[in-house]
C-alpha positions as CSV (number, residue, x, y, z in Angstrom):
1,F,-99.6,0.1,-49.1
2,H,-96.2,1.0,-47.9
3,K,-95.8,-0.8,-44.2
4,N,-97.2,-3.5,-42.2
5,E,-100.7,-2.6,-40.7
6,D,-101.4,-0.1,-43.4
7,E,-105.0,-0.9,-44.2
8,C,-108.4,0.3,-45.9
9,G,-112.0,-0.7,-46.0
10,I,-115.3,-0.4,-44.4
11,L,-116.7,0.0,-40.7
12,L,-119.9,-0.9,-39.4
13,K,-120.5,0.7,-35.9
14,I,-123.4,-1.1,-33.8
15,S,-122.3,1.0,-30.6
16,D,-119.4,2.6,-28.9
17,V,-118.3,-0.9,-27.8
18,Y,-119.5,-3.0,-30.6
19,W,-118.2,-2.8,-34.1
20,C,-116.9,-4.7,-37.4
21,K,-114.5,-3.9,-40.0
22,F,-113.9,-5.3,-43.4
23,C,-110.5,-4.4,-44.9
24,G,-107.4,-4.9,-46.9
25,D,-104.5,-5.0,-44.7
26,R,-100.7,-5.1,-45.4
27,K,-98.7,-7.8,-43.9
28,D,-95.2,-8.8,-44.9
29,Q,-95.2,-7.6,-48.4
30,S,-98.7,-9.2,-49.1
31,L,-102.2,-8.1,-49.0
32,D,-104.7,-9.8,-46.6
33,L,-108.7,-9.6,-46.4
34,V,-109.5,-9.2,-43.0
35,C,-112.9,-9.3,-41.2
36,S,-112.8,-8.3,-37.6
37,V,-115.7,-8.2,-35.0
38,Y,-115.0,-6.1,-31.7
39,R,-117.1,-6.3,-28.7
40,N,-116.5,-5.0,-25.2
41,G,-112.7,-4.6,-25.9
42,Y,-112.1,-8.2,-27.6
43,G,-111.9,-9.0,-31.0
44,D,-111.9,-12.0,-33.4
45,H,-110.7,-12.1,-37.1
46,C,-111.2,-13.8,-40.2
47,V,-108.2,-13.5,-42.5
48,R,-107.6,-14.5,-46.2
49,E,-104.3,-13.9,-47.8
50,V,-104.8,-12.4,-51.3
51,G,-101.2,-11.7,-52.3
52,D,-99.3,-8.6,-53.7
53,M,-100.6,-8.4,-57.1
54,I,-103.8,-6.9,-56.2
55,N,-104.6,-3.4,-57.3
56,H,-108.4,-2.8,-56.8
57,L,-110.7,-4.7,-54.3
58,Y,-114.5,-4.2,-54.1
59,F,-116.3,-4.8,-50.8
60,R,-119.9,-5.5,-50.3
61,V,-121.5,-5.4,-47.0
62,R,-125.3,-6.4,-46.5
63,Y,-127.1,-5.7,-43.1
64,W,-130.6,-6.8,-42.4
65,N,-132.6,-7.6,-39.0
66,G,-129.4,-7.9,-36.7
67,N,-127.5,-9.9,-39.5
68,A,-124.6,-9.0,-41.8
69,T,-122.5,-10.6,-44.7
70,F,-119.2,-9.4,-45.9
71,S,-118.2,-10.2,-49.3
72,Y,-115.3,-9.3,-51.7
73,S,-114.5,-9.3,-55.3
74,F,-111.4,-8.5,-57.4
75,N,-113.3,-7.5,-60.5
76,G,-116.6,-5.9,-59.5
77,D,-118.6,-8.8,-61.0
78,R,-118.1,-12.0,-59.1
79,Y,-118.4,-11.8,-55.0
80,S,-117.1,-14.3,-52.7
81,D,-118.4,-14.5,-49.1
82,M,-115.9,-13.7,-46.5
83,R,-117.9,-13.8,-43.3
84,W,-121.6,-14.1,-42.2
85,L,-122.6,-12.8,-38.8
86,H,-125.6,-12.5,-36.4
87,L,-124.9,-9.1,-34.8
88,T,-128.0,-8.7,-32.3
89,T,-131.6,-9.7,-32.1
90,Q,-132.6,-6.1,-31.5
91,E,-133.9,-3.6,-33.8
92,I,-130.8,-1.2,-34.1
93,T,-129.4,1.6,-36.2
94,V,-125.8,0.7,-37.7
95,T,-123.7,3.4,-38.8
96,A,-121.3,2.5,-41.9
97,G,-118.5,4.1,-43.6
98,V,-115.2,3.9,-45.2
99,Y,-111.7,4.2,-43.4
100,A,-107.9,4.4,-44.2
101,C,-105.2,4.1,-41.7
102,S,-101.4,3.8,-41.5
103,P,-100.6,3.1,-37.9
104,E,-96.6,2.7,-38.3
105,D,-95.9,6.5,-39.2
106,S,-96.3,5.7,-43.0
107,W,-99.1,6.9,-45.7
108,F,-100.5,5.3,-48.8
109,D,-102.8,6.5,-51.6
110,C,-106.2,5.1,-51.2
111,T,-109.2,5.9,-53.6
112,F,-112.8,4.8,-52.6
113,S,-115.6,4.9,-55.5
114,E,-118.7,3.6,-56.5
115,M,-120.2,3.4,-52.9
116,Y,-123.8,3.0,-52.8
117,I,-126.0,2.4,-49.7
118,T,-129.5,1.3,-50.2
119,D,-132.3,0.0,-47.9
120,G,-132.2,-3.2,-49.7
121,K,-135.9,-3.0,-50.6
């Protein structure tokens, strides 16, 4: 990461006005883990500062029956929960993907690897 607000992570899209992101986000020379939920133009955020020595992050998102859990790891073996959400009571299709952005006219290298999408059965 080079500048504040550089971020990369996972997006879950429920609809055009309802989505979640789980990412690493640079703030003041440090890295934060951020899990945000946006709905109808409003958002709330769960933030955990993880410092400036992190080179690898592992994200795990599980979605089932309108619920989602967001977990992270620094070594890919031991995961800690960041956030649990109940998103909807409806049967819906959720779109998932990775993203990286650098909104302050910056750039950074970001590599996504070992991505698996399963039905959880």
